[in-house]
N, C-alpha and C positions, 0 to 999 in steps of 0.2 A: 369188406369194408363195412363199417357201421352205417346204418340207414340214414342217420341225420347228416353225416359228412357226405355221403353219396348224394343225397338230395340237394345239399348246398352246392356241391360241384356241378350237378346238372343245372341248377338254377343259374349259377355263375356262367356256365357254358352258354346257356340260352341268352343271357344278358350280353355277354361279350360278343357272341355271334351277331346279335342284332345291332350292337354298337358298331361293329365292323361294317356292316352293310349301310347303316344309317349315315355314318361318316362318309362313305363313298358317295351317297346321294347328296349330302350336304356339300361335298367337294365340288360336285357339278354345279350346284347353285352358286357357290362362291366364284367359280370360274366365270359363269355367265354374268355375274354382277360386277366383274372387273376386279376381283380380289385373288389374283393367281397365287400369292403366297399363302393366303388363308386356305385356298383349295389344296395346295401342296401339304399344308399342315394337317388338314383333315385326312388326306390320303395317307400320310405317314402314320398318323395315330391310328387310322383304320388298320394298318398292318400290325401295329402293336396290339390292338384288340384281338386280331387273329391269333397272335402268339399266345395271349391269355386263354382264349377259347381252346386252342390246341392243347395247352398244358392241362386245363381242366379235363378235357376229353381223355388225354393220356393217363391222368390220375385215376380215371374210371375204367382202365383197361380190363380189369377182371370182373366188371359188372356188365352182365348181358341182359337184354330185354328192351322192350319199348316202354317209355315212360312219358306221362304228361309232364311238361316242364314249365312250372310257373316262374316267370321272370318279370321284373319291372323293366319297362322300356319306354322311352319317349317316342311319340309318334308325331308326325306332322312335318311339313316342309314350309319354312317361312323364309324371311330374309336372312342374309348371312349373319346379321347381328342376332336375330332371334334364334337361329340355329346354333350359334356359338353359346348363347344363353342356355339353350337346352343341353349342349355338350357339357358345359360347366356344371349345371345342375346334376346331370347324370354322374359325372366324375366325383363330385362332392358326396353324393349319396353313397357311392361305392367306398370312398375314403372314410366317411364319418359313421356309416351305419352297416352297410352290407359286409364288406370284408372283415372289419373287426369282429363282428358277430360270428361269421363263418370261421374265422381263425380260432376263436375261443372254443367253439364246438370241436373243431379238428384237433386242437391241442388236448382237450379233455378226453377225446376218443383215441388219442395217440395215432392219428392218421397222418403219417409223415408225408406222403405224396400230396395230400390235400394242403397241409401246412406250407409246403414249399410253393405249390401252385398259387395259393392265396397270397403268400408273401410277395412273390414276383409281381402279381397283378397290383396289389395294394401299393407297393413301392413305386411302380410306374405310373399309376393313376394320379399320384400327387404331382408328378411332373406334368402330366397331361393337363390337369386343371390349371396349373400356372401358365402353361403355354396358351391355352384357350383364353384365359383371362387377359393376357397381353394382347392377343389377337382381337378380342372384343373391344378393348380400349381403343385400338387403332381404328377399327371399322366404325365405331361410334363417333370417332373424330373425322370420319370421311376418308380415311386412308387405308391402304393395305398395310399389313403388319410387315415390319422390317424383319427379314428371316433369311439366315444363311442356310447352308446345307443342313438338313435334318437327318440324323442317323438313328435307326431303330435296331435294337438287338432282336434278332429273330428267335432267340431262345426264351427271353423273358419279357420283351416289350419295352425295356428301358429305352427312353427317347432323349436325344440330346441334340442341341443345335451346335453346329461347328464340327470339329474333327471327332471321329469315333475314338473312344479311349482304347488303349492297348488291351485292357481287360474291363469287362462290364462290371460296374460297381454293385450291381444287384446279384448277378448269377455267375460272375467270373468268366463268362464266355470270352473268346478271343476277338480281336479286331475283325477277323475274317467272317464273324457271325453277325456283322452289322450290315444293314441295307441302307444305301444313301438315297435321299430324296432331295435332288438339287433343282 
């Protein structure tokens, strides 16, 4: 694998791994503040971020060694509203800057595994940003977000409220590859 694509995958792996854990911490905060649906949303999207990290790691399967991994990650534990703002900011960074740049490098270098992994993550992050925005609007209005069952594709991280589709619209995985967060 070309060095730039490998470095981008490592950085994305680090960022997604930290988002996975950060969202688990923020889920606990939301639950303690009386927002169980927001807590469930953080937990579900945490699982989606795990799928992204796993895909990036798998794309690096032929790269051995230890590497310093620079990644942008938000830190801090605030109120649920503040944590949702941090989540939205992180998702928008990935959507508008990180993944488009990484995708262009991977395309230029013809790194198919990186292209697929970045595509999966970028597509899912758009949904996450919208879901977090809806949740923040509710919390800022003093209410928990109205939220049905959330399904996450464990292959690509696609996240949907309501029924899981028969086929994932991002990666084409089957309904059996979805995890329900009810």
